[in-house]
N, C-alpha and C positions, 0 to 999 in steps of 0.2 A: 318501117325498119325498126327493129328492136335492139336494145342494148342489154347485154348480159354481163354479170359480174365475174371477173377473173382475178386471180392473184398474179401480179406481174413481176417478172425478174428481168434484170438487164445486165449484159456483159459489156464492159467498156474495153475497147482495144487500145493498145499503146499509141496508135496514130490519132486518137480522139474520136473515132467512129464507135458505134455501139450497135448491139443487136438485142432484140427483145424476145422473151419467151413467157407465155402465160398459160394458166391451167385453171379449170373449174370442174366441179362435180355437178352433173346435170340432174341428179335426182331420179333417174330412170335406169340405174344400173350401168351408166356409162360416164366417162369423163372426156373433156375436150382439151386438146393442146393447140396453142397458136404460137407461131414463130415468124421471125423476119427481121430485117434491118429496121432500126429505130426510125420512125417517121414514115414508114411504108405500111401498106396493108398487110396484116399478118395472116399467113396461111393457117387453115384450121383442119383438124382431123379428130374424129371421135374414136374412142377405144373402150372396150368392155372393161368394167371394173369388178373384179372378184372380191375386193376388200378395200376399204379406205387406205390401208397400208400401201396399196399400189400408187396412190397419188402422193403420199408422203415420201415414198422411195424416189419418185420422179423429182420431187422438189429438193430432196437431199442431194441427189445426183447433180442438179444444176448448181447448188451452192458449193459443192465440192469442186466444181469446174471453174469457180470464180464469179458466178453470177451473184448479183445482189438483189435481195427482195425489196421492191418498191411499194409493197402493200397492195391494196385492192384498187381495181380500176374497172371501167366499163368499156366493152368492145362491141361495136355494132356488127351487123350481119356481113358487112363488107370487109371487116378486119381492121377498122379504124379505131384507135384508142380515143375515147371521149373523156371529158372531165367527169369527176366523181360527183354525183348528185348528193344532196343532204342525206345524212345517215338515216333519217326517218322516212325517206321516200323509197318506193319500190322501183326497180329498173323498168324503163319503158318497155312495153310489150310482154311483160311477165304478169301472170294472173295474180292480182292482189289478194285473191281469196284462195290461194293454193293451200292444200292440206297435206296431211301425212299419207294420203292414199297413193301418191306416186313415189313415196319414199320406200326405203328398204332397211332391213337390219342385216348386217353382214356377219358371217361366221368364217372362221379359219381354224384348221386343225394342224398342229405341228407335232411330229413324233421324232424324238432323238433316236439315233441308231442304237443307243444302249437299251432301249425299251425291249424287254424280252417277250417272247411269244405268249407266255402265261398271262402277263399283264394285259396284252392285247385281247386275248381270249376272254379274260374276265370283263373287260370293258365292253366287248361285243355282247356278252351275255347280259350285262347290266343295261345296255342300250335297248336290247330286245324286251327285257322286262319292263323298263320304263315306257317303251313304246306301247306295249299292251295296256298299261295303266292309262296312258294318254287317250288311247282309242276307246277305252271304256267310257271315259268322260266326254270325248268328242269323236264320235264314230265317223264323222264326215271329214276328218283331218287326213286328207289323202297324202300329204307330205310325209306324215309319220307312218302311214300305212306302207309306203315304199320302204322305209327303214325297217319296219317289222318284217317285211317279206324278203329282206336281203337285197332288194334292188337298188337301194340307196344307202349302202353301208357307210355309216358316219365315222367309224373308227378306222380311219386311214387318212394320210395327209391329203389335204385338199381345202377348198374354199367354196363358198356359195352365198346365197342371200335369201332372205325371207320377205315375202310380200304380205300385206295385211290379209290377203285372201288365204294364206297358208294357215292362219289361225293361231291363237295364243298357245295351243298345245305344242306347236313346233318350237316356240321360244322356250317354253318350260322344259321340254326335253333337252334342248341344247344347254340350258343353264344347269340342269341337274348333272349332265355329263361333264360340263366344265368343272363343277364342284368335285365330282368323283375323280376326274382325271388329274386334278392338280396334285394329288398325293402320289401319283404314279409316274410323273414326268411327262405325261401327255398334255399338251397345251391346247385348250380350246378357247379361242378369243371370240368375243361378240362385240360389235360396235355399231353405232349409228353412222349415218352418212358423213357427219361432221368429224368422225374419228373418235368420238368419246366412247370409252369402253363401257360395256354393260357387265356388271359383276355377277357373281353367283349368289349374292345376298338379295333375295327377292324383295324383302321389306324395303330395300333402298332403291328399287327400280320401278317406281310408280310410273315414270315417264315411258319406260319400255312397255309396261302393261297397257298404258293409255293408247299406245300405237295400235293395239288390237281392240280398242274400245272396251276395256275391262279394268278391273281393279283387284287388289289383293284378296278381299273377302270373297269375291266371286270364284277365284281359282284356288282358294285355300285347301279345299278337300283334296284336289289333285296334287297340289304342291306338297302336302303332307305325305301323300302316298309314294312320291318319288324322292323323298328326303330333301326337298328344298326348304321346308319349314318343319320345325319341331311340332309334334302333335300336341294339341291342347288337351289338358286334363279335363275330362267331362265329369264334373262333380256329381252329376245326377246318377252316375253308374256306381258310385262308391257307397257301399253299405256302411252304415254307422251302427255301432253297438254301444249302448249307453247303460252302464250299470248304476243302479241307484244305491247309494250307501246311506244308511241311517245311523246316526250316532246319538 
């Protein structure tokens, strides 16, 4: 029987009784909620997670209803809350060698009603141009291929996630559109499963790049072509003219 870590919330009734509610992100694109009277086995149900904001919204909703956060706990397969092991230990039954391979990077696009059609058309054209550049660098990036072909139009409200197998080109495309959309009122958010935001400043996102087993220098050429990095000045291409003066 395995224990898994949850964040636990408790609602205390005026008569002294209470009920519990717990939530966890599973790392496979889903999250689990558990609930029930304090001291009883908590019922469980899994839900698809389109973005970590989904979980934060759930927690805010419970706090607004009067629940109090009790911090992290461990709940076994039968729904029993167990004691918290030492912080340095792994939950029983979980792979101590788990890696990022099962993790995801989540994206979400929000478009205010005030955004005009010209702006949307501009961003769609930009997305196609960036997608072509990505595919030149990574021809096997099928996720971006769908965007280029119009079957996965990114410039519309929605959310989704990237797996490691989607390739770093997918991340770079979204980061470039995030940077371009910021000035037009279109919000493109990127975050890890823990809810930490990924910015559009590529030099600061080494951890996001490491998710795809790569680094800044490896993707520099593509990043420069889609305006994620300023182009380096190649001094070898600069001709110098030296006049000799004799006095």
